[in-house]
N, CA, C and O of each residue as an XYZ file, in Angstrom:
236
protein
N      10.447     -4.937     15.416
C       9.822     -4.460     14.176
C       8.300     -4.374     14.332
O       7.611     -3.823     13.474
N       7.784     -4.926     15.437
C       6.329     -4.913     15.644
C       5.779     -3.494     15.595
O       4.778     -3.237     14.926
N       6.423     -2.584     16.294
C       5.967     -1.184     16.324
C       6.061     -0.558     14.930
O       5.178      0.193     14.516
N       7.138     -0.878     14.216
C       7.292     -0.374     12.856
C       6.184     -0.861     11.948
O       5.681     -0.104     11.118
N       5.797     -2.123     12.097
C       4.706     -2.676     11.301
C       3.399     -1.961     11.601
O       2.622     -1.684     10.687
N       3.149     -1.662     12.858
C       1.927     -0.939     13.242
C       1.908      0.457     12.629
O       0.864      0.923     12.173
N       3.049      1.117     12.616
C       3.139      2.463     12.037
C       2.880      2.407     10.538
O       2.137      3.230     10.002
N       3.491      1.435      9.858
C       3.279      1.276      8.416
C       1.815      0.970      8.129
O       1.231      1.556      7.218
N       1.216      0.065      8.889
C      -0.200     -0.285      8.691
C      -1.097      0.942      8.848
O      -2.013      1.153      8.052
N      -0.836      1.738      9.860
C      -1.639      2.935     10.112
C      -1.462      3.961      8.986
O      -2.435      4.538      8.500
N      -0.216      4.177      8.585
C       0.058      5.127      7.506
C      -0.583      4.661      6.203
O      -1.112      5.475      5.446
N      -0.538      3.359      5.938
C      -1.139      2.832      4.709
C      -2.656      3.025      4.737
O      -3.251      3.396      3.726
N      -3.271      2.779      5.868
C      -4.719      2.954      5.998
C      -5.120      4.400      5.674
O      -6.086      4.633      4.947
N      -4.380      5.353      6.211
C      -4.651      6.771      5.934
C      -4.426      7.075      4.453
O      -5.233      7.761      3.826
N      -3.332      6.565      3.900
C      -3.027      6.804      2.487
C      -4.093      6.195      1.586
O      -4.469      6.801      0.582
N      -4.585      5.011      1.927
C      -5.632      4.342      1.140
C      -6.916      5.165      1.151
O      -7.528      5.380      0.105
N      -7.314      5.617      2.312
C      -8.526      6.441      2.412
C      -8.367      7.756      1.644
O      -9.296      8.205      0.973
N      -7.201      8.359      1.745
C      -6.927      9.598      1.016
C      -6.987      9.360     -0.488
O      -7.572     10.157     -1.222
N      -6.385      8.268     -0.949
C      -6.391      7.944     -2.376
C      -7.819      7.704     -2.877
O      -8.163      8.138     -3.977
N      -8.645      7.026     -2.094
C     -10.041      6.801     -2.492
C     -10.784      8.125     -2.609
O     -11.523      8.352     -3.567
N     -10.581      8.988     -1.633
C     -11.258     10.285     -1.627
C     -10.798     11.143     -2.812
O     -11.620     11.776     -3.474
N      -9.498     11.166     -3.078
C      -8.957     12.020     -4.133
C      -9.248     11.507     -5.536
O      -9.420     12.299     -6.463
N      -9.305     10.191     -5.700
C      -9.511      9.629     -7.036
C     -10.957      9.289     -7.333
O     -11.349      9.194     -8.496
N     -11.753      9.106     -6.291
C     -13.136      8.680     -6.491
C     -13.252      7.197     -6.816
O     -14.342      6.711     -7.120
N     -12.129      6.471     -6.754
C     -12.157      5.035     -7.023
C     -12.717      4.292     -5.813
O     -12.597      4.771     -4.686
N     -13.326      3.130     -6.035
C     -13.874      2.356     -4.922
C     -12.773      1.693     -4.100
O     -11.641      1.549     -4.561
N     -13.116      1.296     -2.892
C     -12.153      0.648     -1.996
C     -11.535     -0.585     -2.640
O     -10.368     -0.890     -2.396
N     -12.293     -1.288     -3.450
C     -11.793     -2.509     -4.095
C     -10.614     -2.241     -5.034
O      -9.901     -3.175     -5.401
N     -10.400     -1.001     -5.423
C      -9.297     -0.653     -6.321
C      -7.959     -0.619     -5.588
O      -6.905     -0.573     -6.222
N      -7.996     -0.642     -4.262
C      -6.781     -0.538     -3.456
C      -6.693     -1.733     -2.509
O      -7.689     -2.099     -1.886
N      -5.508     -2.348     -2.392
C      -5.363     -3.456     -1.440
C      -5.739     -2.993     -0.025
O      -5.450     -1.860      0.362
N      -6.382     -3.879      0.734
C      -6.774     -3.530      2.106
C      -5.569     -3.348      3.016
O      -5.589     -2.513      3.920
N      -4.524     -4.124      2.780
C      -3.308     -4.041      3.596
C      -2.152     -3.642      2.704
O      -2.168     -3.900      1.501
N      -1.173     -3.026      3.279
C       0.016     -2.635      2.527
C       0.619     -3.884      1.879
O       0.943     -4.845      2.577
N       0.772     -3.881      0.560
C       1.255     -5.080     -0.128
C       2.768     -5.284     -0.039
O       3.288     -6.259     -0.583
N       3.472     -4.395      0.629
C       4.924     -4.500      0.725
C       5.344     -4.758      2.161
O       4.712     -4.279      3.102
N       6.399     -5.509      2.314
C       6.913     -5.832      3.647
C       7.555     -4.591      4.266
O       7.920     -3.657      3.551
N       7.694     -4.578      5.590
C       8.388     -3.457      6.235
C       9.806     -3.262      5.681
O      10.266     -2.130      5.532
N      10.492     -4.362      5.378
C      11.844     -4.240      4.810
C      11.800     -3.527      3.461
O      12.662     -2.696      3.173
N      10.805     -3.843      2.634
C      10.680     -3.172      1.337
C      10.352     -1.694      1.520
O      10.926     -0.840      0.844
N       9.435     -1.393      2.427
C       9.031     -0.004      2.673
C      10.226      0.829      3.127
O      10.356      1.991      2.741
N      11.085      0.252      3.931
C      12.224      0.978      4.478
C      13.460      0.959      3.577
O      14.454      1.620      3.876
N      13.402      0.213      2.487
C      14.529      0.105      1.561
C      14.510      1.283      0.590
O      13.594      1.405     -0.224
N      15.514      2.146      0.676
C      15.584      3.323     -0.189
C      15.663      2.963     -1.672
O      15.301      3.774     -2.524
N      16.129      1.764     -1.983
C      16.284      1.350     -3.378
C      15.075      0.597     -3.923
O      15.033      0.283     -5.112
N      14.095      0.301     -3.077
C      12.915     -0.443     -3.514
C      11.943      0.491     -4.222
O      11.566      1.538     -3.697
N      11.550      0.091     -5.416
C      10.588      0.864     -6.189
C       9.563     -0.114     -6.751
O       9.829     -0.791     -7.745
N       8.388     -0.191     -6.119
C       7.397     -1.153     -6.593
C       6.838     -0.742     -7.950
O       6.728      0.443     -8.265
N       6.498     -1.720     -8.720
C       5.851     -1.481    -10.003
C       4.412     -1.936     -9.946
O       3.999     -2.560     -8.968
N       3.659     -1.643    -10.951
C       2.249     -2.047    -10.996
C       2.135     -3.561    -10.862
O       1.226     -4.058    -10.197
N       3.049     -4.295    -11.489
C       2.999     -5.753    -11.444
C       3.229     -6.305    -10.035
O       2.923     -7.470     -9.781
N       3.759     -5.499     -9.119
C       4.024     -5.955     -7.756
C       2.761     -6.050     -6.922
O       2.772     -6.661     -5.854
N       1.674     -5.455     -7.391
C       0.441     -5.466     -6.625
C      -0.283     -6.780     -6.783
O      -0.414     -7.286     -7.898
N      -0.770     -7.356     -5.656
C      -1.537     -8.590     -5.750
C      -2.878     -8.325     -6.427
O      -3.478     -7.269     -6.226
N      -3.349     -9.280     -7.227
C      -4.625     -9.111     -7.907
C      -4.607     -7.936     -8.837
O      -5.584     -7.191     -8.921
N      -3.514     -7.758     -9.536
C      -3.313     -6.594    -10.409
C      -4.503     -6.401    -11.350
O      -4.816     -7.281    -12.152
N      -5.151     -5.269    -11.248
C      -6.330     -5.004    -12.070
C      -5.950     -4.538    -13.476
O      -6.823     -4.286    -14.306
N      -4.643     -4.422    -13.741
C      -4.197     -3.971    -15.056
C      -3.705     -5.110    -15.928
O      -3.191     -4.869    -17.020
N      -3.855     -6.376    -15.459
C      -3.404     -7.517    -16.277
C      -4.220     -7.632    -17.542
O      -3.985     -8.530    -18.350
């Protein structure tokens, strides 16, 4: 799973940068690392909610 984790980390980094660019939000608005485990990312039935994010800024 090591290689899978590296792929997820890389994809998340690109997605985070894209989201910052598209929304104009600061980096602090997005977790630095993917907040979901590789098992969650690969689970077709997993659907994260806002409350699943660490340090939820919407509390």
